[in-house]
C-alpha positions, 0 to 999 in steps of 0.5 A: 724296830726303827733304826736309831736314825729314824728314832731321831725324827722326834726332832721334827719341826722345832728341832727340840727332841721329844720323848719316844711315843708308845705303840704306832705313834712313832716319832715323826708320825704324830709330831710332824704334820708333813709325815703321813705314814711309815714304810717298812724297810730293812733299815727300819720304818721310814717316814713317808712325807706328804707332797702337799703343803698344809695351812701350817706349812704356808703360815710358817713359810710366811713367818720365816720369810719375815725372819720370825723363828728362822733359826729353829725352822728345821726338820730332823736329819735322816731318811724319808720316803715320798710316794712309794719308793722301792730298792731301785728308787733314787735317793735325793739329798737335801738340807734340814732347813724346813723351807728347803725341805718343803720346797723339795717335797712339794715338787715331787708329786707323782715321784717315788723316791727317797729323801736323805736329809743332812744336818745343816743346822737349819741352813739351806743347801747353798749357804750350808755348802759354803759354811761347811755343814752340807759337806762330804763328811756329813753326807757320808755319815748320814749314808751310814747312820741311815743304813742306806745300803740296806734300803736301795740296791744301787749305789748313788745319791743325787746331790743338788748342784748348789751343794757341789761346793761342799761335797766331793764326789770322789771322797764320798765314793771312796768313803761310802761306796756311793756315787754322787750325781749332781742334780739340777739347781731347782727342785722343780726340775727334779722330776724332769731330771729323773725322767731324763735318766739323771741328765740335766739340760743347760736350763737346769744348770743355769742360775737365775735370780728373777723378780719374785725371788728377789722380792721375797728375800727383802722382808728378812733383810729389812727385819734384820735392819730393824734392831740397829735402826731402832738404836740409830733412831734413839741416837739421832733424836739425842743428837738432834736436840743439840743446839745453841741452848745446849739441848732442846727437847723441841729441837730433838723432836722436830729435827729428830723426826726429819732424821728418822725419815731419812733413816727409813728412806735409806732402809727402804731404798737399800733393803727393798727397792735396790734388790727389786731393781737389782739387774736393771741398775748399772755397776756390778757391785751392790754398794753403788747400786744402793747409792743410786737408789738412795740418792734418788729416794733422798732427793724425793724425800727432800723435795717433799719435806724441805722448807725454804728456811732449811740450811744447805748443811741440813739438806746435805746431812739428810742426803748423805745419811740416807744415801749411806744407809741405802748403800750399806744395806744394798751391799749387805744384800749380796750374801742372798744372791748368786751374783758375787763370790766371797772374794768379790764381797770382801773386795767390795766391802774393803772399797765401800765401807770406808766411803759409807763410814765417811759419808755418815761421819760428814752427815752427822757433823753437818747435822749438828752444825745445822742446828747452830 
């Protein structure tokens, strides 16, 4: 009979618990496309997962990268197998965010290992470690409920380096008897790490943030900004109608479209261009990086759209508004990077949010003034 831990695999994929299935249709086997078979162990039958992503996985990854269904994209926590692990095989610890889970398993071709998935509430390892869900307590609890001591003869688990802030090796050893070995930063280095007898070379410990990784994070940032942007656009249209005749519908449309163009320019500058060009821009803080790109984008927009009859107050209003939006979104992107610490983020916010708020207030004042 499977252990209680493995019966929880009915939560696969959506995070919604399904009823137990009869016969060979054990939870996880029929409900999860990433499970191909079950492996009998002294702790019960453990799901064997595939190392090749299927079409469903790829489409789901695309949706999640765009911020669609992100909060429910998770697998059931518990013990899994990859390849044909035995009692001497290594135990790799990861998070139950399915994007992380998929990234780990696709890099384990030709590897025989156990995968211990912690319940991080659908958050990746690095962020979960900071939030306290990829933690010492969760790891110890999962070792116990998975009956890991009945599955392997050794007493060690490999924790990803980015999870080290949440896991105390000493406390895990004291509470469970299992020794924590901190593995490489990237899943692609796991096979070489295991071949090197659990030793990481300097490259495996180095945090990098290349162009591709910056690029694939931008859709989520832009998607997050869409709802506030829609509300802002409505407000801009209403403000744009204010004029000598109290309110003008034609002015609301004509001036409103110009303001919305500045809003879109600021969103693209701060939410897309700045992250892509991140390491090439001066300053360590993100907000001034956004100011640089936002200013350049605003100037380009004004050169293409400004007429000789446009007043200086109108031009300055559009420039300040677009640049402030770009700066704010660029600063918001700092949470998705390895460049800054929590204290650094807090310091930057205290410095630049007043500047951004002031620029927005001035731009809105100038925008209303320019109509008279």
